[in-house]
C-alpha positions as CSV (number, residue, x, y, z in Angstrom):
1,X,3.9,6.7,5.6
2,X,0.3,7.5,6.4
3,X,-2.3,4.8,7.2
4,X,-4.1,5.5,3.9
5,X,-0.9,5.1,2.0
6,X,-0.3,1.7,3.7
7,X,-3.8,0.6,2.9
8,X,-3.5,1.7,-0.7
9,X,-0.2,-0.3,-1.0
10,X,-1.9,-3.4,0.6
11,X,-4.8,-3.1,-1.9
12,X,-2.4,-2.7,-4.8
13,X,-0.4,-5.9,-4.1
14,X,-3.4,-8.0,-3.2
15,X,-5.0,-7.1,-6.5
16,X,-1.8,-7.3,-8.6
17,X,0.0,-10.2,-7.0
18,X,-2.8,-12.3,-5.5
19,X,-5.5,-11.5,-8.1
20,X,-8.0,-10.4,-5.5
21,X,-10.9,-8.5,-6.9
22,X,-10.7,-4.9,-5.7
23,X,-14.4,-4.7,-4.8
24,X,-13.9,-7.5,-2.3
25,X,-11.4,-5.5,-0.3
26,X,-13.7,-4.3,2.4
27,X,-12.9,-4.3,6.1
28,X,-15.1,-7.3,7.0
29,X,-13.8,-9.5,4.2
30,X,-12.4,-12.8,5.5
31,X,-8.9,-13.4,4.1
32,X,-9.5,-17.1,3.4
33,X,-13.2,-17.3,2.6
34,X,-13.9,-14.0,0.9
35,X,-10.5,-13.1,-0.6
36,X,-9.6,-16.7,-1.4
37,X,-6.1,-16.7,0.2
38,X,-4.8,-20.1,1.1
39,X,-1.8,-21.2,3.2
40,X,0.6,-20.9,0.2
41,X,-0.7,-17.4,-0.4
42,X,0.0,-16.5,3.3
43,X,3.7,-17.5,2.7
44,X,3.9,-15.3,-0.3
45,X,2.1,-12.5,1.6
46,X,4.7,-12.6,4.3
47,X,7.4,-12.1,1.6
48,X,5.5,-9.2,0.0
49,X,4.9,-7.5,3.4
50,X,8.6,-7.8,4.4
51,X,9.7,-6.5,1.0
52,X,7.2,-3.6,0.8
53,X,7.2,-2.5,4.4
54,X,10.6,-3.5,5.7
55,X,9.8,-5.5,8.8
56,X,10.0,-9.2,9.6
57,X,6.7,-11.1,10.1
58,X,6.5,-13.9,12.7
59,X,4.1,-16.8,11.8
60,X,2.4,-16.4,15.2
61,X,1.5,-12.8,14.2
62,X,-1.0,-14.3,11.7
63,X,-3.0,-16.4,14.3
64,X,-5.3,-13.5,15.2
65,X,-5.7,-12.1,11.6
66,X,-8.9,-13.2,10.0
67,X,-10.3,-10.2,8.2
68,X,-8.9,-7.6,5.8
69,X,-9.3,-5.0,8.5
70,X,-7.3,-7.2,10.9
71,X,-4.6,-7.5,8.3
72,X,-4.5,-3.7,7.6
73,X,-4.4,-2.9,11.3
74,X,-1.5,-5.4,11.8
75,X,0.6,-3.9,9.0
76,X,-0.2,-0.3,10.1
77,X,0.8,-1.0,13.7
78,X,4.0,-2.7,12.7
79,X,5.0,0.1,10.3
80,X,4.1,2.8,12.9
81,X,6.2,1.0,15.6
82,X,9.1,0.6,13.2
83,X,9.0,4.3,12.4
84,X,8.9,5.2,16.1
85,X,12.0,3.1,16.8
């Protein structure tokens, strides 16, 4: 899976399942403030990530994720490391 395919999939589920407006999905968008995700959304987001990308998310992985770019980078790095294994 390419980085662009991963980002497209992320955009798709954020818009469809979390009702985030597509135009707000810019790299510097803050997940909480700009995209409106709360702690319950984060729990759902973990489930969606695990289902769509096939890796387990640890709660501590989210401590350094603040922006949409951080989130995409995290998923891309995990998918790429899983594919290398």
